[in-house]
SEPAKE-884802 format. One record per residue (C-alpha): residue number from 1; residue in one letter; x, y, z. Coordinates in Angstrom, 2 decimals, padded with zeros to 5 digits. Layout:
<atoms>
> num, residu, u, v, w
> NUM, A, X, Y, Z
...
</atoms>
This chain:
<atoms>
> num, residu, u, v, w
> 1, M, 000.00, 000.00, 000.00
> 2, Y, 001.35, 003.42, -000.88
> 3, Q, 000.23, 007.00, -000.45
> 4, K, -001.93, 008.00, -003.37
> 5, P, -001.93, 011.60, -004.59
> 6, E, -005.72, 011.34, -004.88
> 7, D, -005.97, 010.75, -001.11
> 8, W, -003.93, 013.88, -000.39
> 9, R, -006.04, 015.88, -002.84
> 10, S, -009.28, 014.53, -001.35
> 11, L, -008.13, 015.34, 002.17
> 12, F, -007.11, 018.92, 001.39
> 13, E, -010.17, 019.50, -000.78
> 14, A, -012.53, 018.31, 001.94
> 15, V, -010.81, 020.07, 004.83
> 16, L, -009.96, 023.36, 003.13
> 17, F, -012.94, 023.89, 000.82
> 18, E, -015.91, 021.56, 001.26
> 19, L, -016.16, 021.54, 005.07
> 20, P, -015.88, 025.34, 005.49
> 21, A, -018.37, 025.96, 002.65
> 22, G, -020.79, 023.39, 004.09
> 23, M, -020.49, 024.90, 007.58
> 24, Q, -021.27, 028.38, 006.16
> 25, R, -024.32, 027.04, 004.35
> 26, L, -025.39, 025.22, 007.54
> 27, L, -025.07, 028.41, 009.59
> 28, L, -027.05, 030.34, 006.98
> 29, G, -029.86, 027.80, 007.25
> 30, A, -029.65, 025.93, 003.96
> 31, A, -031.84, 022.82, 003.92
> 32, D, -029.33, 020.33, 002.50
> 33, A, -026.24, 021.79, 004.24
> 34, G, -026.19, 019.07, 006.92
> 35, V, -025.90, 016.36, 004.30
> 36, E, -023.15, 018.29, 002.54
> 37, V, -021.16, 018.69, 005.78
> 38, E, -021.62, 014.99, 006.55
> 39, Q, -020.41, 013.95, 003.09
> 40, S, -017.35, 016.21, 003.19
> 41, A, -016.48, 015.00, 006.71
> 42, S, -016.81, 011.41, 005.51
> 43, K, -014.60, 012.18, 002.50
> 44, A, -011.93, 013.74, 004.75
> 45, H, -012.12, 010.81, 007.16
> 46, H, -011.74, 008.25, 004.37
> 47, A, -008.75, 010.08, 002.89
> 48, W, -007.13, 010.48, 006.31
> 49, T, -007.52, 006.81, 007.27
> 50, S, -006.20, 005.71, 003.88
> 51, L, -003.14, 007.95, 004.21
> 52, T, -002.53, 006.89, 007.81
> 53, G, -002.75, 003.21, 006.88
> 54, A, -000.26, 003.73, 004.06
> 55, M, 002.15, 005.55, 006.39
> 56, I, 001.95, 002.86, 009.06
> 57, D, 002.46, 000.12, 006.47
> 58, A, 005.51, 001.99, 005.17
> 59, V, 007.00, 002.07, 008.68
> 60, Y, 006.45, -001.65, 009.27
> 61, V, 007.81, -002.66, 005.86
> 62, R, 011.11, -000.93, 006.45
> 63, T, 013.64, -003.35, 007.89
> 64, G, 015.42, -000.60, 009.78
> 65, F, 012.36, -000.17, 011.99
> 66, W, 012.41, -003.79, 013.17
> 67, D, 016.19, -003.73, 013.60
> 68, A, 015.85, -000.72, 015.89
> 69, V, 013.04, -002.38, 017.85
> 70, L, 015.05, -005.57, 018.34
> 71, D, 018.22, -003.66, 019.28
> 72, N, 016.31, -001.69, 021.89
> 73, L, 014.68, -004.84, 023.25
> 74, N, 018.08, -006.55, 023.54
> 75, A, 019.51, -003.50, 025.29
> 76, V, 016.62, -003.41, 027.76
> 77, L, 017.04, -007.11, 028.54
> 78, R, 020.79, -006.66, 029.06
> 79, V, 020.20, -003.75, 031.43
> 80, Q, 017.62, -005.82, 033.30
> 81, R, 020.10, -008.69, 033.77
> 82, L, 022.80, -006.25, 034.87
> 83, A, 020.44, -004.65, 037.40
> 84, Q, 019.49, -008.07, 038.79
> 85, A, 023.15, -009.04, 039.17
> 86, A, 023.95, -005.73, 040.85
> 87, A, 021.04, -006.15, 043.25
> 88, K, 022.22, -009.66, 044.18
> 89, V, 025.74, -008.40, 044.85
> 90, L, 024.43, -005.46, 046.85
> 91, V, 022.14, -007.63, 048.98
> 92, A, 024.89, -010.21, 049.52
> 93, A, 027.36, -007.50, 050.57
> 94, L, 025.12, -005.23, 052.63
> 95, G, 022.38, -007.65, 053.63
> 96, P, 023.83, -008.93, 056.91
> 97, S, 024.71, -005.42, 058.08
> 98, I, 021.11, -004.22, 057.69
> 99, G, 019.53, -007.38, 059.05
> 100, L, 018.77, -009.35, 055.90
> 101, A, 019.32, -013.09, 055.84
> 102, S, 022.43, -014.50, 054.21
> 103, T, 022.32, -016.66, 051.11
> 104, S, 023.00, -019.84, 053.08
> 105, E, 020.13, -019.05, 055.47
> 106, I, 017.77, -018.48, 052.53
> 107, D, 018.84, -021.78, 050.95
> 108, A, 018.27, -023.58, 054.26
> 109, L, 014.82, -021.98, 054.55
> 110, E, 013.91, -023.08, 051.00
> 111, D, 015.02, -026.65, 051.81
> 112, E, 012.87, -026.60, 054.96
> 113, I, 009.85, -025.37, 053.01
> 114, I, 010.31, -028.14, 050.43
> 115, R, 010.57, -030.73, 053.21
> 116, L, 007.41, -029.41, 054.90
> 117, R, 005.53, -029.46, 051.58
> 118, R, 006.44, -033.10, 051.04
> 119, E, 005.37, -033.94, 054.56
> 120, L, 002.06, -032.14, 054.09
> 121, N, 001.44, -033.94, 050.78
> 122, D, 002.18, -037.31, 052.45
> 123, L, -000.28, -036.52, 055.25
> 124, H, -002.89, -035.45, 052.72
> 125, R, -002.49, -038.74, 050.79
> 126, K, -002.80, -040.75, 054.01
> 127, L, -005.96, -038.86, 054.93
> 128, E, -007.51, -039.54, 051.51
> 129, L, -006.81, -043.27, 051.79
> 130, Q, -008.57, -043.67, 055.16
> 131, P, -012.20, -044.83, 055.07
> 132, G, -014.68, -042.09, 055.97
> 133, A, -012.24, -039.33, 055.10
> 134, E, -014.81, -037.57, 052.92
> 135, T, -017.14, -037.01, 055.92
> 136, G, -014.61, -035.08, 057.93
> 137, L, -011.06, -034.95, 059.18
> 138, R, -009.65, -037.87, 061.11
> 139, R, -006.56, -038.16, 063.18
> 140, V, -003.67, -039.74, 061.32
> 141, K, -001.64, -042.24, 063.30
</atoms>
């Protein structure tokens, strides 16, 4: 799709001549002026949307546009990874002095949570296997 000279001509013709003339006739009380204004507005709208579509298509077709988008995306992802690494180093270095847990304590806590999850799942399976478990909770022995 490309920009047609007819679309530019239609747009300028409608905006610069037909709409102002129709508005003057409408203000003077002409009977068919409303229809004329509506038709010229529709003509301007059609020309504008056609030109806009052609311009947007021209931007997307150009390979330089997508190269720039991908370069910027890669740069943003690299900055994000760098910021995450800097935050980890900062927390590891300053964490204990401001009361944050150390990495080994966090790893131990994660292991404990995993162990408790397994234990809870085992208890849940035992409860489901007992007769009458659907009527209420029973003590597991």
